[in-house]
C-alpha positions as CSV (number, residue, x, y, z in Angstrom):
1,M,84.0,177.0,-4.6
2,T,85.5,180.2,-5.8
3,A,86.7,183.1,-3.6
4,D,83.7,185.1,-4.6
5,D,81.3,182.2,-3.5
6,S,83.1,182.2,-0.1
7,F,82.6,185.9,0.4
8,G,79.0,185.7,-0.2
9,R,78.6,183.2,2.6
10,L,80.0,185.6,5.2
11,D,76.6,186.9,6.1
12,D,74.9,183.3,6.1
13,D,74.1,182.3,9.6
14,D,73.9,178.7,8.6
15,Y,77.4,178.6,6.8
16,P,79.8,176.3,8.8
17,A,82.7,178.8,9.1
18,Y,84.1,178.0,12.5
19,T,86.3,175.1,13.4
20,M,85.9,173.4,16.9
21,G,88.8,175.1,18.3
22,R,87.8,178.5,17.1
23,A,84.2,178.0,18.2
24,A,85.3,176.9,21.7
25,A,87.6,179.9,21.9
26,M,84.9,182.2,20.9
27,L,82.4,180.8,23.5
28,G,85.2,180.6,26.2
29,T,84.4,177.0,26.7
30,S,86.1,173.6,26.0
31,Q,85.9,171.5,23.0
32,S,84.5,168.8,25.1
33,F,81.6,171.1,25.9
34,L,80.8,171.5,22.3
35,R,81.0,167.6,21.7
36,A,78.7,167.2,24.7
37,I,76.0,169.4,23.4
38,G,76.4,167.7,19.9
39,E,75.8,164.4,21.7
40,A,72.8,165.7,23.4
41,R,71.6,166.6,19.8
42,L,71.3,170.2,20.6
43,I,73.3,171.1,17.6
44,T,74.8,169.0,14.8
45,P,78.0,170.5,13.4
46,L,78.8,169.8,9.8
47,R,81.8,168.0,8.9
48,S,84.7,169.1,6.6
49,E,85.9,166.8,3.9
50,G,88.5,165.8,6.4
51,G,85.9,164.9,9.0
52,H,86.5,167.9,11.3
53,R,83.5,169.6,12.9
54,R,82.4,173.0,11.6
55,Y,80.0,175.3,13.4
56,S,77.8,178.0,12.0
57,R,77.0,181.4,13.6
58,Y,73.6,180.2,14.5
59,Q,75.0,177.1,16.2
60,L,77.4,179.2,18.1
61,R,74.5,181.3,19.5
62,V,72.6,178.2,20.6
63,A,75.8,176.8,22.3
64,A,76.3,180.2,24.1
65,R,72.7,180.0,25.4
66,A,73.5,176.4,26.7
67,R,76.7,177.7,28.3
68,E,74.9,180.4,30.1
69,L,72.4,177.8,31.6
70,V,75.3,175.4,32.5
71,D,77.2,178.5,34.1
72,R,74.1,178.9,36.2
73,G,74.3,175.3,37.5
74,T,71.9,173.6,35.0
75,P,73.2,170.1,34.1
76,I,74.2,170.1,30.5
77,E,71.5,167.5,29.3
78,A,68.8,169.6,31.0
79,A,70.2,172.8,29.5
80,C,70.0,171.3,26.0
81,R,66.4,170.0,26.7
82,I,65.4,173.5,27.8
83,I,66.7,175.1,24.8
84,I,65.0,172.5,22.5
85,L,61.6,173.1,24.4
86,E,62.2,176.9,24.0
87,D,62.7,176.6,20.3
88,Q,59.7,174.3,19.9
89,L,57.5,176.8,21.9
90,E,58.6,179.7,19.8
91,E,57.8,177.8,16.6
92,A,54.5,177.0,17.8
93,Q,53.8,180.6,18.8
94,R,55.0,181.7,15.3
95,I,52.5,179.2,13.7
96,N,49.5,180.2,16.0
97,A,50.2,184.0,15.1
98,E,50.1,183.0,11.4
99,Y,46.8,181.1,11.9
100,R,45.3,184.2,13.9
101,R,46.2,186.6,11.2
102,A,44.7,184.3,8.4
103,A,41.5,183.9,10.5
104,E,41.2,187.8,11.0
105,A,42.0,188.6,7.5
106,P,38.9,189.6,5.4
107,P,37.8,186.9,3.0
108,A,39.0,187.4,-0.6
109,A,36.4,188.9,-2.9
110,A,35.0,186.4,-5.5
111,V,36.1,187.2,-9.2
């Protein structure tokens, strides 16, 4: 990968740019917290060639949400499950909205 390729990925929310240590520092949490939410399958960090965990900005936002819930007293496993269910609900609502728009659209004219 060239430097130009790397710079192009700076805006990519899914690019695994952050090491575990950097991710933990940015979130103000411990590395063990990141491992725990990974074990709960909330996020799955990518691995570098050396086997080190790498996190994307999207994953950091999800981890920050988990930390908010844990900081309020929610057990980590429950926090992860809540976030997964919230994501599933959001996706279902998005799909339902698409179906509604398609059903309300006027039929295409026959050619």
